[in-house]
PDB file of N, CA, C and O in Angstrom:
ATOM      1  N   MET A   1      -5.578 -36.114  -8.845  1.00  0.00           N
ATOM      2  CA  MET A   1      -6.363 -34.856  -7.623  1.00  0.00           C
ATOM      3  C   MET A   1      -4.527 -34.759  -7.357  1.00  0.00           C
ATOM      4  O   MET A   1      -3.616 -35.556  -7.579  1.00  0.00           O
ATOM      5  N   ASP A   2      -4.568 -33.601  -6.878  1.00  0.00           N
ATOM      6  CA  ASP A   2      -3.309 -32.870  -6.273  1.00  0.00           C
ATOM      7  C   ASP A   2      -3.354 -33.434  -4.833  1.00  0.00           C
ATOM      8  O   ASP A   2      -4.450 -32.995  -4.483  1.00  0.00           O
ATOM      9  N   ALA A   3      -2.982 -33.972  -4.003  1.00  0.00           N
ATOM     10  CA  ALA A   3      -2.578 -34.296  -2.437  1.00  0.00           C
ATOM     11  C   ALA A   3      -1.912 -32.778  -1.943  1.00  0.00           C
ATOM     12  O   ALA A   3      -1.689 -32.715  -0.734  1.00  0.00           O
ATOM     13  N   SER A   4      -1.672 -31.914  -2.514  1.00  0.00           N
ATOM     14  CA  SER A   4       0.071 -31.763  -1.939  1.00  0.00           C
ATOM     15  C   SER A   4      -1.380 -30.776  -0.860  1.00  0.00           C
ATOM     16  O   SER A   4      -2.538 -31.166  -1.012  1.00  0.00           O
ATOM     17  N   THR A   5      -1.082 -29.526   0.170  1.00  0.00           N
ATOM     18  CA  THR A   5      -1.202 -28.393   0.840  1.00  0.00           C
ATOM     19  C   THR A   5      -0.800 -27.361   0.253  1.00  0.00           C
ATOM     20  O   THR A   5       0.183 -27.309  -0.486  1.00  0.00           O
ATOM     21  N   PRO A   6      -1.759 -26.181   0.627  1.00  0.00           N
ATOM     22  CA  PRO A   6      -1.784 -24.773   0.108  1.00  0.00           C
ATOM     23  C   PRO A   6      -0.379 -24.454   0.463  1.00  0.00           C
ATOM     24  O   PRO A   6       0.364 -23.706  -0.172  1.00  0.00           O
ATOM     25  N   THR A   7       0.033 -25.400   2.042  1.00  0.00           N
ATOM     26  CA  THR A   7       1.257 -24.006   1.863  1.00  0.00           C
ATOM     27  C   THR A   7       2.767 -24.917   1.370  1.00  0.00           C
ATOM     28  O   THR A   7       3.859 -24.374   1.205  1.00  0.00           O
ATOM     29  N   GLU A   8       2.534 -26.154   1.228  1.00  0.00           N
ATOM     30  CA  GLU A   8       3.050 -26.782   0.099  1.00  0.00           C
ATOM     31  C   GLU A   8       3.289 -26.928  -1.091  1.00  0.00           C
ATOM     32  O   GLU A   8       4.107 -27.657  -1.651  1.00  0.00           O
ATOM     33  N   THR A   9       1.979 -25.657  -1.796  1.00  0.00           N
ATOM     34  CA  THR A   9       2.634 -24.975  -3.157  1.00  0.00           C
ATOM     35  C   THR A   9       2.231 -23.704  -3.333  1.00  0.00           C
ATOM     36  O   THR A   9       2.025 -23.302  -4.478  1.00  0.00           O
ATOM     37  N   SER A  10       2.031 -22.755  -2.081  1.00  0.00           N
ATOM     38  CA  SER A  10       1.866 -21.164  -2.171  1.00  0.00           C
ATOM     39  C   SER A  10       3.567 -21.050  -0.999  1.00  0.00           C
ATOM     40  O   SER A  10       3.984 -21.383   0.110  1.00  0.00           O
ATOM     41  N   PRO A  11       4.012 -20.297  -2.339  1.00  0.00           N
ATOM     42  CA  PRO A  11       5.682 -19.810  -1.079  1.00  0.00           C
ATOM     43  C   PRO A  11       5.281 -18.892  -0.361  1.00  0.00           C
ATOM     44  O   PRO A  11       5.880 -19.024   0.705  1.00  0.00           O
ATOM     45  N   TYR A  12       4.364 -17.705  -0.292  1.00  0.00           N
ATOM     46  CA  TYR A  12       3.318 -17.187   0.485  1.00  0.00           C
ATOM     47  C   TYR A  12       2.761 -17.716   1.758  1.00  0.00           C
ATOM     48  O   TYR A  12       3.108 -17.525   2.924  1.00  0.00           O
ATOM     49  N   LEU A  13       2.185 -18.147   1.442  1.00  0.00           N
ATOM     50  CA  LEU A  13       1.223 -18.944   2.486  1.00  0.00           C
ATOM     51  C   LEU A  13       1.871 -19.892   2.856  1.00  0.00           C
ATOM     52  O   LEU A  13       1.143 -20.791   3.276  1.00  0.00           O
ATOM     53  N   ARG A  14       3.289 -20.192   2.911  1.00  0.00           N
ATOM     54  CA  ARG A  14       4.569 -21.438   3.469  1.00  0.00           C
ATOM     55  C   ARG A  14       4.994 -20.384   4.661  1.00  0.00           C
ATOM     56  O   ARG A  14       4.806 -20.456   5.875  1.00  0.00           O
ATOM     57  N   ALA A  15       5.675 -19.319   3.812  1.00  0.00           N
ATOM     58  CA  ALA A  15       6.343 -18.125   4.305  1.00  0.00           C
ATOM     59  C   ALA A  15       5.539 -17.976   5.901  1.00  0.00           C
ATOM     60  O   ALA A  15       6.003 -18.281   7.000  1.00  0.00           O
ATOM     61  N   LEU A  16       4.061 -17.345   5.539  1.00  0.00           N
ATOM     62  CA  LEU A  16       3.371 -17.004   6.952  1.00  0.00           C
ATOM     63  C   LEU A  16       3.673 -18.154   8.263  1.00  0.00           C
ATOM     64  O   LEU A  16       3.818 -17.849   9.447  1.00  0.00           O
ATOM     65  N   THR A  17       3.732 -20.001   7.480  1.00  0.00           N
ATOM     66  CA  THR A  17       3.732 -20.379   8.693  1.00  0.00           C
ATOM     67  C   THR A  17       5.412 -20.584   9.298  1.00  0.00           C
ATOM     68  O   THR A  17       6.105 -21.222  10.090  1.00  0.00           O
ATOM     69  N   GLU A  18       5.425 -19.843   8.576  1.00  0.00           N
ATOM     70  CA  GLU A  18       8.073 -19.787   9.291  1.00  0.00           C
ATOM     71  C   GLU A  18       8.029 -18.655  10.484  1.00  0.00           C
ATOM     72  O   GLU A  18       8.276 -18.733  11.687  1.00  0.00           O
ATOM     73  N   ARG A  19       7.596 -17.531   9.610  1.00  0.00           N
ATOM     74  CA  ARG A  19       7.529 -16.076  10.547  1.00  0.00           C
ATOM     75  C   ARG A  19       7.617 -14.957  10.298  1.00  0.00           C
ATOM     76  O   ARG A  19       8.234 -14.574   9.304  1.00  0.00           O
ATOM     77  N   VAL A  20       6.908 -13.985  11.298  1.00  0.00           N
ATOM     78  CA  VAL A  20       5.848 -12.888  10.404  1.00  0.00           C
ATOM     79  C   VAL A  20       6.302 -12.211   9.123  1.00  0.00           C
ATOM     80  O   VAL A  20       7.354 -11.573   9.085  1.00  0.00           O
ATOM     81  N   LEU A  21       5.683 -12.324   8.311  1.00  0.00           N
ATOM     82  CA  LEU A  21       5.905 -11.249   7.178  1.00  0.00           C
ATOM     83  C   LEU A  21       5.309  -9.634   7.276  1.00  0.00           C
ATOM     84  O   LEU A  21       4.327  -9.381   7.975  1.00  0.00           O
ATOM     85  N   VAL A  22       6.014  -8.595   6.500  1.00  0.00           N
ATOM     86  CA  VAL A  22       6.043  -7.610   6.691  1.00  0.00           C
ATOM     87  C   VAL A  22       5.392  -6.955   5.574  1.00  0.00           C
ATOM     88  O   VAL A  22       6.046  -6.724   4.558  1.00  0.00           O
ATOM     89  N   PHE A  23       4.092  -6.610   5.664  1.00  0.00           N
ATOM     90  CA  PHE A  23       3.629  -5.537   4.824  1.00  0.00           C
ATOM     91  C   PHE A  23       3.936  -4.544   4.309  1.00  0.00           C
ATOM     92  O   PHE A  23       4.576  -3.832   5.083  1.00  0.00           O
ATOM     93  N   ASP A  24       3.729  -3.932   2.913  1.00  0.00           N
ATOM     94  CA  ASP A  24       4.360  -2.201   2.692  1.00  0.00           C
ATOM     95  C   ASP A  24       4.335  -0.939   3.188  1.00  0.00           C
ATOM     96  O   ASP A  24       4.720  -1.063   2.025  1.00  0.00           O
ATOM     97  N   GLY A  25       4.292   0.197   3.695  1.00  0.00           N
ATOM     98  CA  GLY A  25       3.602   0.469   4.589  1.00  0.00           C
ATOM     99  C   GLY A  25       2.711   0.817   3.524  1.00  0.00           C
ATOM    100  O   GLY A  25       2.143  -0.034   2.839  1.00  0.00           O
ATOM    101  N   ALA A  26       2.511   2.665   3.296  1.00  0.00           N
ATOM    102  CA  ALA A  26       1.265   3.915   3.079  1.00  0.00           C
ATOM    103  C   ALA A  26       0.842   4.154   1.569  1.00  0.00           C
ATOM    104  O   ALA A  26       0.355   5.236   1.242  1.00  0.00           O
ATOM    105  N   VAL A  27       0.952   3.565   1.041  1.00  0.00           N
ATOM    106  CA  VAL A  27       1.791   3.888  -0.152  1.00  0.00           C
ATOM    107  C   VAL A  27       0.724   4.773  -1.015  1.00  0.00           C
ATOM    108  O   VAL A  27       1.335   5.279  -1.956  1.00  0.00           O
ATOM    109  N   GLY A  28      -0.134   5.000  -1.020  1.00  0.00           N
ATOM    110  CA  GLY A  28      -1.110   6.233  -1.495  1.00  0.00           C
ATOM    111  C   GLY A  28      -0.619   7.470  -1.207  1.00  0.00           C
ATOM    112  O   GLY A  28      -0.406   8.298  -2.094  1.00  0.00           O
ATOM    113  N   THR A  29      -0.281   7.817   0.745  1.00  0.00           N
ATOM    114  CA  THR A  29       0.905   9.166   1.212  1.00  0.00           C
ATOM    115  C   THR A  29       2.120   8.909   0.523  1.00  0.00           C
ATOM    116  O   THR A  29       2.188   9.749  -0.374  1.00  0.00           O
ATOM    117  N   SER A  30       3.289   8.033   0.492  1.00  0.00           N
ATOM    118  CA  SER A  30       4.151   7.960  -0.273  1.00  0.00           C
ATOM    119  C   SER A  30       4.243   8.242  -1.442  1.00  0.00           C
ATOM    120  O   SER A  30       5.345   8.473  -1.938  1.00  0.00           O
ATOM    121  N   LEU A  31       2.709   8.307  -2.404  1.00  0.00           N
ATOM    122  CA  LEU A  31       3.185   8.834  -3.651  1.00  0.00           C
ATOM    123  C   LEU A  31       2.411  10.080  -3.989  1.00  0.00           C
ATOM    124  O   LEU A  31       2.502  10.581  -5.110  1.00  0.00           O
ATOM    125  N   GLN A  32       1.551  10.658  -2.922  1.00  0.00           N
ATOM    126  CA  GLN A  32       0.982  12.013  -2.831  1.00  0.00           C
ATOM    127  C   GLN A  32       2.678  12.698  -2.138  1.00  0.00           C
ATOM    128  O   GLN A  32       2.727  13.923  -2.025  1.00  0.00           O
ATOM    129  N   SER A  33       3.612  12.096  -1.832  1.00  0.00           N
ATOM    130  CA  SER A  33       4.586  12.418  -1.408  1.00  0.00           C
ATOM    131  C   SER A  33       5.334  13.156  -2.719  1.00  0.00           C
ATOM    132  O   SER A  33       5.461  14.349  -2.442  1.00  0.00           O
ATOM    133  N   LEU A  34       5.838  12.874  -3.968  1.00  0.00           N
ATOM    134  CA  LEU A  34       6.158  12.743  -4.682  1.00  0.00           C
ATOM    135  C   LEU A  34       5.948  13.713  -4.995  1.00  0.00           C
ATOM    136  O   LEU A  34       6.937  14.436  -5.119  1.00  0.00           O
ATOM    137  N   GLU A  35       4.568  14.331  -5.312  1.00  0.00           N
ATOM    138  CA  GLU A  35       3.864  15.290  -6.139  1.00  0.00           C
ATOM    139  C   GLU A  35       3.654  15.495  -7.312  1.00  0.00           C
ATOM    140  O   GLU A  35       3.584  16.615  -7.817  1.00  0.00           O
ATOM    141  N   PRO A  36       3.515  14.331  -7.951  1.00  0.00           N
ATOM    142  CA  PRO A  36       2.484  13.952  -9.092  1.00  0.00           C
ATOM    143  C   PRO A  36       2.773  15.371 -10.475  1.00  0.00           C
ATOM    144  O   PRO A  36       3.578  16.197 -10.045  1.00  0.00           O
ATOM    145  N   THR A  37       2.572  15.503 -11.050  1.00  0.00           N
ATOM    146  CA  THR A  37       2.009  16.742 -12.349  1.00  0.00           C
ATOM    147  C   THR A  37       0.989  16.407 -12.990  1.00  0.00           C
ATOM    148  O   THR A  37       0.446  15.388 -13.416  1.00  0.00           O
ATOM    149  N   ALA A  38       0.874  17.289 -12.968  1.00  0.00           N
ATOM    150  CA  ALA A  38      -1.583  16.668 -13.919  1.00  0.00           C
ATOM    151  C   ALA A  38      -0.522  15.412 -14.466  1.00  0.00           C
ATOM    152  O   ALA A  38      -0.419  14.289 -13.973  1.00  0.00           O
ATOM    153  N   ALA A  39       0.330  16.053 -15.804  1.00  0.00           N
ATOM    154  CA  ALA A  39       1.095  14.593 -16.803  1.00  0.00           C
ATOM    155  C   ALA A  39       1.020  13.168 -16.791  1.00  0.00           C
ATOM    156  O   ALA A  39       0.637  12.283 -17.557  1.00  0.00           O
ATOM    157  N   GLN A  40       1.790  13.306 -15.041  1.00  0.00           N
ATOM    158  CA  GLN A  40       1.834  11.889 -14.505  1.00  0.00           C
ATOM    159  C   GLN A  40       0.567  11.447 -13.967  1.00  0.00           C
ATOM    160  O   GLN A  40       0.312  10.260 -13.764  1.00  0.00           O
ATOM    161  N   PHE A  41       0.101  12.010 -13.831  1.00  0.00           N
ATOM    162  CA  PHE A  41      -1.464  11.849 -13.224  1.00  0.00           C
ATOM    163  C   PHE A  41      -2.531  11.592 -14.749  1.00  0.00           C
ATOM    164  O   PHE A  41      -3.732  11.416 -14.545  1.00  0.00           O
ATOM    165  N   GLY A  42      -1.956  11.586 -16.366  1.00  0.00           N
ATOM    166  CA  GLY A  42      -2.966  11.247 -17.098  1.00  0.00           C
ATOM    167  C   GLY A  42      -3.692  12.546 -17.640  1.00  0.00           C
ATOM    168  O   GLY A  42      -4.809  12.350 -18.117  1.00  0.00           O
ATOM    169  N   GLY A  43      -3.253  13.741 -17.634  1.00  0.00           N
ATOM    170  CA  GLY A  43      -4.053  14.667 -17.775  1.00  0.00           C
ATOM    171  C   GLY A  43      -4.592  15.523 -16.887  1.00  0.00           C
ATOM    172  O   GLY A  43      -4.782  15.038 -15.772  1.00  0.00           O
ATOM    173  N   PRO A  44      -5.018  17.095 -17.102  1.00  0.00           N
ATOM    174  CA  PRO A  44      -5.294  17.820 -15.587  1.00  0.00           C
ATOM    175  C   PRO A  44      -6.445  17.145 -15.162  1.00  0.00           C
ATOM    176  O   PRO A  44      -6.853  17.091 -14.002  1.00  0.00           O
ATOM    177  N   GLU A  45      -6.909  16.678 -16.066  1.00  0.00           N
ATOM    178  CA  GLU A  45      -9.186  16.621 -16.008  1.00  0.00           C
ATOM    179  C   GLU A  45      -8.518  14.810 -14.915  1.00  0.00           C
ATOM    180  O   GLU A  45      -9.429  14.024 -14.657  1.00  0.00           O
ATOM    181  N   LEU A  46      -7.445  14.508 -14.558  1.00  0.00           N
ATOM    182  CA  LEU A  46      -6.916  13.352 -13.750  1.00  0.00           C
ATOM    183  C   LEU A  46      -6.524  13.832 -12.923  1.00  0.00           C
ATOM    184  O   LEU A  46      -7.144  13.552 -11.897  1.00  0.00           O
ATOM    185  N   GLU A  47      -5.295  14.847 -12.717  1.00  0.00           N
ATOM    186  CA  GLU A  47      -5.130  15.127 -11.707  1.00  0.00           C
ATOM    187  C   GLU A  47      -5.367  14.705 -10.100  1.00  0.00           C
ATOM    188  O   GLU A  47      -6.500  14.474  -9.678  1.00  0.00           O
ATOM    189  N   GLY A  48      -4.533  14.652  -9.507  1.00  0.00           N
ATOM    190  CA  GLY A  48      -5.637  14.033  -7.796  1.00  0.00           C
ATOM    191  C   GLY A  48      -5.792  12.799  -7.969  1.00  0.00           C
ATOM    192  O   GLY A  48      -5.945  12.168  -6.923  1.00  0.00           O
ATOM    193  N   TRP A  49      -5.813  12.064  -9.156  1.00  0.00           N
ATOM    194  CA  TRP A  49      -6.719  10.576  -8.249  1.00  0.00           C
ATOM    195  C   TRP A  49      -4.837  10.027  -9.068  1.00  0.00           C
ATOM    196  O   TRP A  49      -4.088  10.061 -10.044  1.00  0.00           O
ATOM    197  N   ILE A  50      -5.123   9.449  -7.245  1.00  0.00           N
ATOM    198  CA  ILE A  50      -3.859   9.073  -6.900  1.00  0.00           C
ATOM    199  C   ILE A  50      -3.804   6.862  -7.975  1.00  0.00           C
ATOM    200  O   ILE A  50      -2.915   6.343  -8.650  1.00  0.00           O
ATOM    201  N   ASP A  51      -4.991   6.417  -7.614  1.00  0.00           N
ATOM    202  CA  ASP A  51      -4.770   5.125  -7.807  1.00  0.00           C
ATOM    203  C   ASP A  51      -4.699   4.951  -9.614  1.00  0.00           C
ATOM    204  O   ASP A  51      -4.588   3.817 -10.078  1.00  0.00           O
ATOM    205  N   GLY A  52      -4.783   6.340 -10.678  1.00  0.00           N
ATOM    206  CA  GLY A  52      -5.016   6.506 -11.085  1.00  0.00           C
ATOM    207  C   GLY A  52      -2.778   6.789 -11.390  1.00  0.00           C
ATOM    208  O   GLY A  52      -2.653   6.685 -12.610  1.00  0.00           O
ATOM    209  N   LEU A  53      -2.057   6.920 -11.077  1.00  0.00           N
ATOM    210  CA  LEU A  53      -1.463   6.846 -11.386  1.00  0.00           C
ATOM    211  C   LEU A  53      -1.101   5.199 -11.704  1.00  0.00           C
ATOM    212  O   LEU A  53      -0.245   5.127 -12.586  1.00  0.00           O
ATOM    213  N   VAL A  54      -1.298   4.604 -11.479  1.00  0.00           N
ATOM    214  CA  VAL A  54      -1.293   3.035 -12.087  1.00  0.00           C
ATOM    215  C   VAL A  54      -1.091   2.558 -13.248  1.00  0.00           C
ATOM    216  O   VAL A  54      -0.360   1.746 -13.815  1.00  0.00           O
ATOM    217  N   LEU A  55      -2.351   3.631 -13.571  1.00  0.00           N
ATOM    218  CA  LEU A  55      -2.018   3.223 -15.789  1.00  0.00           C
ATOM    219  C   LEU A  55      -1.626   4.320 -15.913  1.00  0.00           C
ATOM    220  O   LEU A  55      -1.339   4.379 -17.108  1.00  0.00           O
ATOM    221  N   ASN A  56      -1.368   5.454 -15.383  1.00  0.00           N
ATOM    222  CA  ASN A  56      -0.522   6.551 -16.024  1.00  0.00           C
ATOM    223  C   ASN A  56       1.276   7.107 -16.153  1.00  0.00           C
ATOM    224  O   ASN A  56       1.993   7.698 -16.960  1.00  0.00           O
ATOM    225  N   SER A  57       1.376   6.487 -14.825  1.00  0.00           N
ATOM    226  CA  SER A  57       2.312   6.589 -14.333  1.00  0.00           C
ATOM    227  C   SER A  57       3.136   5.716 -13.229  1.00  0.00           C
ATOM    228  O   SER A  57       3.492   5.968 -12.078  1.00  0.00           O
ATOM    229  N   PRO A  58       3.303   4.447 -14.177  1.00  0.00           N
ATOM    230  CA  PRO A  58       3.870   3.350 -12.591  1.00  0.00           C
ATOM    231  C   PRO A  58       4.600   3.504 -12.900  1.00  0.00           C
ATOM    232  O   PRO A  58       5.092   2.594 -12.234  1.00  0.00           O
ATOM    233  N   ASP A  59       5.801   4.054 -13.664  1.00  0.00           N
ATOM    234  CA  ASP A  59       7.483   4.056 -12.967  1.00  0.00           C
ATOM    235  C   ASP A  59       6.861   4.311 -11.078  1.00  0.00           C
ATOM    236  O   ASP A  59       6.874   3.601 -10.072  1.00  0.00           O
ATOM    237  N   LEU A  60       6.378   5.717 -11.406  1.00  0.00           N
ATOM    238  CA  LEU A  60       6.505   6.389  -9.363  1.00  0.00           C
ATOM    239  C   LEU A  60       5.775   5.323  -8.644  1.00  0.00           C
ATOM    240  O   LEU A  60       6.077   5.254  -7.453  1.00  0.00           O
ATOM    241  N   VAL A  61       4.306   3.907  -9.331  1.00  0.00           N
ATOM    242  CA  VAL A  61       4.317   2.874  -8.430  1.00  0.00           C
ATOM    243  C   VAL A  61       5.368   2.453  -8.362  1.00  0.00           C
ATOM    244  O   VAL A  61       5.923   2.810  -7.323  1.00  0.00           O
ATOM    245  N   GLU A  62       5.945   1.849  -8.971  1.00  0.00           N
ATOM    246  CA  GLU A  62       7.434   1.061  -9.163  1.00  0.00           C
ATOM    247  C   GLU A  62       7.930   1.053  -8.020  1.00  0.00           C
ATOM    248  O   GLU A  62       7.939   0.303  -7.045  1.00  0.00           O
ATOM    249  N   ARG A  63       8.624   2.686  -8.511  1.00  0.00           N
ATOM    250  CA  ARG A  63       9.322   3.481  -7.250  1.00  0.00           C
ATOM    251  C   ARG A  63       9.310   3.151  -5.585  1.00  0.00           C
ATOM    252  O   ARG A  63      10.141   2.614  -4.853  1.00  0.00           O
ATOM    253  N   ILE A  64       7.684   3.853  -5.288  1.00  0.00           N
ATOM    254  CA  ILE A  64       7.987   3.326  -4.080  1.00  0.00           C
ATOM    255  C   ILE A  64       7.675   1.724  -3.690  1.00  0.00           C
ATOM    256  O   ILE A  64       8.261   1.323  -2.685  1.00  0.00           O
ATOM    257  N   HIS A  65       6.938   0.913  -4.286  1.00  0.00           N
ATOM    258  CA  HIS A  65       7.573  -0.124  -3.841  1.00  0.00           C
ATOM    259  C   HIS A  65       8.971  -1.241  -3.848  1.00  0.00           C
ATOM    260  O   HIS A  65       9.303  -2.297  -3.310  1.00  0.00           O
ATOM    261  N   ARG A  66       9.629  -0.025  -5.040  1.00  0.00           N
ATOM    262  CA  ARG A  66      10.978  -1.407  -4.051  1.00  0.00           C
ATOM    263  C   ARG A  66      11.646  -0.694  -3.722  1.00  0.00           C
ATOM    264  O   ARG A  66      12.818  -1.071  -3.739  1.00  0.00           O
ATOM    265  N   SER A  67      11.315   1.137  -3.087  1.00  0.00           N
ATOM    266  CA  SER A  67      11.794   1.745  -2.264  1.00  0.00           C
ATOM    267  C   SER A  67      11.261   0.437  -0.660  1.00  0.00           C
ATOM    268  O   SER A  67      12.136  -0.179  -0.052  1.00  0.00           O
ATOM    269  N   TYR A  68      10.300   0.354  -0.436  1.00  0.00           N
ATOM    270  CA  TYR A  68       9.727  -0.621   0.327  1.00  0.00           C
ATOM    271  C   TYR A  68      10.258  -1.969   0.566  1.00  0.00           C
ATOM    272  O   TYR A  68      10.577  -2.377   1.683  1.00  0.00           O
ATOM    273  N   LEU A  69      10.336  -2.590  -0.431  1.00  0.00           N
ATOM    274  CA  LEU A  69      11.435  -4.154  -0.727  1.00  0.00           C
ATOM    275  C   LEU A  69      12.834  -3.914  -0.270  1.00  0.00           C
ATOM    276  O   LEU A  69      13.488  -4.914   0.025  1.00  0.00           O
ATOM    277  N   GLU A  70      13.360  -2.812  -0.172  1.00  0.00           N
ATOM    278  CA  GLU A  70      14.350  -2.036   0.180  1.00  0.00           C
ATOM    279  C   GLU A  70      14.451  -2.601   1.614  1.00  0.00           C
ATOM    280  O   GLU A  70      15.149  -3.511   2.062  1.00  0.00           O
ATOM    281  N   ALA A  71      13.227  -1.504   2.408  1.00  0.00           N
ATOM    282  CA  ALA A  71      13.159  -1.462   3.511  1.00  0.00           C
ATOM    283  C   ALA A  71      13.138  -2.394   4.093  1.00  0.00           C
ATOM    284  O   ALA A  71      12.953  -2.165   5.288  1.00  0.00           O
ATOM    285  N   GLY A  72      13.301  -4.059   3.704  1.00  0.00           N
ATOM    286  CA  GLY A  72      12.409  -4.997   4.226  1.00  0.00           C
ATOM    287  C   GLY A  72      11.074  -5.922   3.648  1.00  0.00           C
ATOM    288  O   GLY A  72      10.531  -7.015   3.806  1.00  0.00           O
ATOM    289  N   ALA A  73      10.974  -4.772   2.934  1.00  0.00           N
ATOM    290  CA  ALA A  73       9.240  -5.374   3.233  1.00  0.00           C
ATOM    291  C   ALA A  73       9.223  -6.612   2.773  1.00  0.00           C
ATOM    292  O   ALA A  73      10.163  -6.784   1.996  1.00  0.00           O
ATOM    293  N   ASP A  74       8.452  -7.705   2.937  1.00  0.00           N
ATOM    294  CA  ASP A  74       8.531  -8.757   2.212  1.00  0.00           C
ATOM    295  C   ASP A  74       7.189  -9.136   0.954  1.00  0.00           C
ATOM    296  O   ASP A  74       7.170  -9.866  -0.037  1.00  0.00           O
ATOM    297  N   VAL A  75       5.861  -7.955   1.796  1.00  0.00           N
ATOM    298  CA  VAL A  75       4.709  -7.899   0.272  1.00  0.00           C
ATOM    299  C   VAL A  75       4.602  -6.736   0.361  1.00  0.00           C
ATOM    300  O   VAL A  75       4.842  -5.961   1.287  1.00  0.00           O
ATOM    301  N   ILE A  76       4.171  -6.576  -0.787  1.00  0.00           N
ATOM    302  CA  ILE A  76       3.514  -5.244  -1.871  1.00  0.00           C
ATOM    303  C   ILE A  76       2.257  -5.659  -1.818  1.00  0.00           C
ATOM    304  O   ILE A  76       1.751  -6.781  -1.790  1.00  0.00           O
ATOM    305  N   GLU A  77       1.513  -3.783  -1.799  1.00  0.00           N
ATOM    306  CA  GLU A  77       0.342  -4.354  -3.018  1.00  0.00           C
ATOM    307  C   GLU A  77       0.027  -2.614  -3.276  1.00  0.00           C
ATOM    308  O   GLU A  77       0.583  -1.652  -2.745  1.00  0.00           O
ATOM    309  N   THR A  78      -1.006  -2.647  -4.231  1.00  0.00           N
ATOM    310  CA  THR A  78      -1.029  -1.312  -4.576  1.00  0.00           C
ATOM    311  C   THR A  78      -1.402  -0.585  -3.742  1.00  0.00           C
ATOM    312  O   THR A  78      -1.391  -0.969  -2.573  1.00  0.00           O
ATOM    313  N   CYS A  79      -2.017   1.168  -4.205  1.00  0.00           N
ATOM    314  CA  CYS A  79      -3.271   2.069  -3.329  1.00  0.00           C
ATOM    315  C   CYS A  79      -4.017   1.792  -4.406  1.00  0.00           C
ATOM    316  O   CYS A  79      -3.774   1.565  -5.591  1.00  0.00           O
ATOM    317  N   THR A  80      -5.355   1.887  -3.480  1.00  0.00           N
ATOM    318  CA  THR A  80      -6.969   1.797  -3.437  1.00  0.00           C
ATOM    319  C   THR A  80      -7.079   2.706  -2.603  1.00  0.00           C
ATOM    320  O   THR A  80      -8.209   2.557  -2.137  1.00  0.00           O
ATOM    321  N   PHE A  81      -6.828   3.159  -2.348  1.00  0.00           N
ATOM    322  CA  PHE A  81      -8.108   3.819  -1.036  1.00  0.00           C
ATOM    323  C   PHE A  81      -9.251   4.298  -1.624  1.00  0.00           C
ATOM    324  O   PHE A  81     -10.371   4.219  -1.118  1.00  0.00           O
ATOM    325  N   GLN A  82      -8.816   5.115  -3.369  1.00  0.00           N
ATOM    326  CA  GLN A  82     -10.207   5.573  -4.107  1.00  0.00           C
ATOM    327  C   GLN A  82     -10.557   5.066  -4.757  1.00  0.00           C
ATOM    328  O   GLN A  82     -11.330   5.616  -5.542  1.00  0.00           O
ATOM    329  N   ALA A  83     -10.104   2.951  -4.994  1.00  0.00           N
ATOM    330  CA  ALA A  83     -10.492   2.772  -5.591  1.00  0.00           C
ATOM    331  C   ALA A  83     -12.322   2.546  -5.370  1.00  0.00           C
ATOM    332  O   ALA A  83     -12.686   1.390  -5.154  1.00  0.00           O
ATOM    333  N   THR A  84     -13.230   3.475  -5.421  1.00  0.00           N
ATOM    334  CA  THR A  84     -14.244   3.389  -4.875  1.00  0.00           C
ATOM    335  C   THR A  84     -15.732   3.018  -6.842  1.00  0.00           C
ATOM    336  O   THR A  84     -15.213   2.728  -7.920  1.00  0.00           O
ATOM    337  N   ARG A  85     -16.505   3.084  -6.775  1.00  0.00           N
ATOM    338  CA  ARG A  85     -17.166   3.202  -7.373  1.00  0.00           C
ATOM    339  C   ARG A  85     -17.735   4.744  -7.550  1.00  0.00           C
ATOM    340  O   ARG A  85     -18.009   5.208  -8.657  1.00  0.00           O
ATOM    341  N   LEU A  86     -17.859   5.383  -6.470  1.00  0.00           N
ATOM    342  CA  LEU A  86     -18.206   6.942  -7.446  1.00  0.00           C
ATOM    343  C   LEU A  86     -16.946   7.441  -7.727  1.00  0.00           C
ATOM    344  O   LEU A  86     -16.788   8.389  -8.497  1.00  0.00           O
ATOM    345  N   ARG A  87     -15.699   6.665  -6.956  1.00  0.00           N
ATOM    346  CA  ARG A  87     -14.900   7.606  -7.422  1.00  0.00           C
ATOM    347  C   ARG A  87     -14.499   7.246  -8.570  1.00  0.00           C
ATOM    348  O   ARG A  87     -14.401   8.200  -9.341  1.00  0.00           O
ATOM    349  N   LEU A  88     -14.164   6.028  -9.103  1.00  0.00           N
ATOM    350  CA  LEU A  88     -14.004   6.193 -10.928  1.00  0.00           C
ATOM    351  C   LEU A  88     -15.266   6.548 -11.323  1.00  0.00           C
ATOM    352  O   LEU A  88     -15.097   7.073 -12.423  1.00  0.00           O
ATOM    353  N   GLN A  89     -16.249   6.563 -11.102  1.00  0.00           N
ATOM    354  CA  GLN A  89     -16.793   7.071 -12.150  1.00  0.00           C
ATOM    355  C   GLN A  89     -16.634   8.468 -12.576  1.00  0.00           C
ATOM    356  O   GLN A  89     -17.083   8.839 -13.661  1.00  0.00           O
ATOM    357  N   GLU A  90     -15.853   9.472 -11.562  1.00  0.00           N
ATOM    358  CA  GLU A  90     -15.731  10.615 -11.681  1.00  0.00           C
ATOM    359  C   GLU A  90     -14.985  10.773 -12.865  1.00  0.00           C
ATOM    360  O   GLU A  90     -14.690  11.900 -13.263  1.00  0.00           O
TER     361      GLU A  90
END
């Protein structure tokens, strides 16, 4: 059995013990500011589904994530504010 601690095996946890990490900003709002087209959403029936951009236009999501990393963010996460059961059923 490995006797190492989580901070020894996880660069993320180790960094947390050393300094404050900076998370990204408002991914959903940033994606909306790009004014995606219906085609980028995956068609007119999916227009406005910001979370769907992860599947249908990953280049837009990557663009936002890269901008946060370039600004100095240590951690990025994907937009999930619409990833609810009800919203996904739509």
